[in-house]
N, C-alpha and C positions, 0 to 999 in steps of 0.2 A: 333872499332864499339861499340856503347853503347848498353846496354841491351834493351833499348826502341826500337831501330832500328832493333835489332835482332828479337824481338817479332813481329814487324810489317812485316818483311820479311818472317818469318815463317807463319804468318797469311795469308799474300797475296799468298804465295805458296800453302797453304792448300785450299784457296779460288779458285785458278786457277785449282787445282787438282779436287776439288769437282765439279766445273763447267764443266770440261772436262768429268768426269765420267757421269754426268747427260746427257750431250749431246750425249755421246757414248751410254748410255742406251736407249735414245730416238731413235737413229738411228737403233739400233738393234731391237727395238720394231717395227719400221716401216718396216725394211727388212723382218721380220717374218710375214708380211702382217697383222699386227694389228695396231690399231689406236694409234699413239704416243701421241695424245692430251689427251687420257685417262690416261696415265702414268704421263705426265707432269702436268695435271690438279690436280690429287690427291696429288702429291708431293708439288705443289704450294699451295694447300689448307692447308696442314700440316704446311708448312713454315709460312703461314699467321697467323695461330693459334699460332705458336711459337713466332712470332713477337708481337702478342697481349699480350703475357704473361709479357712483360716488364712493361706495365702499372699495371698489377696485382701485380708484384713484388714490385713496388713503394708503393702500398697500403698495402702490407703485410711486411713492412720493419722490424717489430718486430720479425718475424719468423726467425729461423736459416737457411736461404737459402744461396745461393752463394752471394758473395759480389756484390753490385750494379754495380761496374766497370766491372765485368765479364759479367753481364747481358747486360750492355750497349754495350760492344764490340761484344758480340754474336748477339745482335740486329742489329748492323751495318753490320756485314759480312753476316748474313743470309738475311738481307734486300737487299744487293747488289746481292747476289746469286739469290734471289727470283725474282728480277727485270729482270735479264738476262733470267731466266727460263720463266718469264711471256712473254717476247718477243718471245721466242722459241715456247711457247704454242699458241701464237696468229699469228704464221707464219710471224713475223716481219712486220706486216701491221695493219692498222686500220680496225676493223671489219665493216661490212655493216649495221647490224641491230641497231636500236636506243638503245636497252637495252645493247647490247654488247659494243656499243660506250661509254655508260655511265660507264660501268665497266672498260673499257680501260682507259678512261680519269681519273677516280677516282684513279686507280692504279698508273698512271703516276704522278698525282698530289701528291699522298701520298709519292712516291719515291722522287720527286723534293723537297717537303718541308722537308723530312727527311735529304736529302743531305744539304739543307740550314741550318737546325738545327745543323747538325754535324759541318759544317764550323763555325757557330756562337759560338758553345760551345768550339771550339778549339782556337778561336781568341779573343773573347771578355773578358773572365775571366782574361786573362793576362793583358789586358788594364785596367780592374777595379782594379787590384792589384797594379797599379802604384801609387795610392793614399795611404795615410797613413792608412786610414780605409775605409771600404766599408759602405756606407750609406744604411740603411734599406729602401727598395723601398717604402713601405707604409708611411714612415715618410717624404719623400721628399716634398710633398705638404705643410706640416706644416713648414718645414725649409724655403721653398720658401716664404711663407706668412710672416714669421718673418723677412726675409731680406727686403721684400717690405715695411713692416711697419717701419723698421729702416731707410730705405732710405727716406720714406715720412717725417719722423720726422726731418731728416737733411735738406730736402728741405724746409719744413715749417720754420725751424730755420733760414735758409738763408733769407727767405722772411721777417720774423719778425725782424731780425737784420738789415734789409735794406742793405744787401750785394749785390754784383753784380747781377742784374736781369738775366744775361745770364746763371747763374747756374740754376735758376728755369725754364727758357726756355729749357735748356738742359735736365733737369729732365723730364719735361712734354713731350717733343718731342722724346727723345731717351731712357732714363732710365725707365720711367714708363711703356711703352709698352714692354720693354725687361724683366722687373721684373714681369709682370702681369701673365705670363704663360710660359711653357717650349718653348724654342726657339732653332733653329739651330739643330734639332734632326738628320736630315740626315747628316749634316756636322760632328757632333760628331760620328755618326755611321761609316763614312768612314775615320775618323781621320783628317779631315780638320781643320785648325786653322785660316782661313782667317777672319771669323767673329770676332774672338778675336783680331786680329791685327787691324781690322777696328774700333772696339770699343776703343781700346787703342789710335789709331790716333785721334779719336774724343775727348777723354779726354785730350790729349796733346794740341789740338787746343783750347779747352776751357780754359785750364790752362794757355796757352800762352797769351790769351787776357784778362783773369780775373784779378781782383785786387789781390795784394799780400796777403792780409789777408783772401782770400777765398781759398788759396791753401790747407790748412789743411782739409777743408770740402770736397774739391774735391778728396783729397787722400782717405778719408773715403768712399766716394761714389764709388770710383774705387775699393776699397777692397770689397765692397758689390757686385759690378758687377762681379768681378772675382769669388767670392764665389758662386754667382748664376750660373755662367758658369760651375763651377764644378758640381753643382747640376743637371744642364741640361745634362751634359755628363753622369753622373751616371744614370739619368732617361732614357736617350736614349739607353744606353747599356743594362741595366737591362730589359727595356721594350722589346727590341729585343729578349733577352734570354727567355722571357716569352711568347711573342705574337705568335711565330711560332708554338708553341704547340696547340694554339687555332685553328689553321688551320690543322695541321698535324693529330691530334687525331680524330677530326670529319670526315675528309676525309678518314682516315684509317678505321674507323668503317664503314663508308659507303661502302668502297671497300670490306670489309669482308662480310657485309650483301648482297651486290650484288653478290659476289662470291658464297655464300651459295645458293642464289636464282638461279644463273646460273647452279649450279650443280643439283639442284632439277628439273629445267626445262629440262636439258639435259637427265636426267633419265626418266622423265615423258614422253618425246616424243621419247625415245628410241635411242637417238643419242650418248649416253655415253655407248659404248660397248668396251670391251677390244680388 
């Protein structure tokens, strides 16, 4: 067994132990004729604040704090534990009031987007490393524009030299729309290559019917199309790694603010008693 799996097994065992202790504490609190939601509510609130510290840690990376990997793992396991405690706090059901429903759904959405981000961060970086170098996300549009201009020059050259008109038709109907903007993002995200096989079949069909002196030009156009497909894959994977945070962070902040309001209302109306 590798060190990686040993760490994961120990972490999961500690997570189960912590969850069991929290459940046991809540049951003891209830048996002693006290409100268990008071205990779980405060523990859940402290956990939520701890989860929020991850974003603070990212902004204070210059300080000699714990490594980012430790904070990330802590964020993941505390998040899972907090979600289980959240369901215990809400008695495993959707509340009735509109404010409580908003808090419930915000918490569920924060957890769901967090799990999605965890999966993406585990799968997508490995796929990005399969290429020789990772392309900077912000430079992808410029690279795509350069490829489109190069393909346009080749297509104009084919028209100017009175080569096979089927090349210019193929460029206008197939290549120009493909090169204009990112394509097949969902296919790249799930790892499908059907679009690439389809484009390769279209190139073979044109090459089969084109004049012999047009084969070199078609070869260059296909190289451009393949380079554009690599850009699309990089764009899709890096966009996914960035985009989920634009949902997770605002929803998490909303859940935290709603939780604070929930606690204030509970004390204001005298429902939060030990």
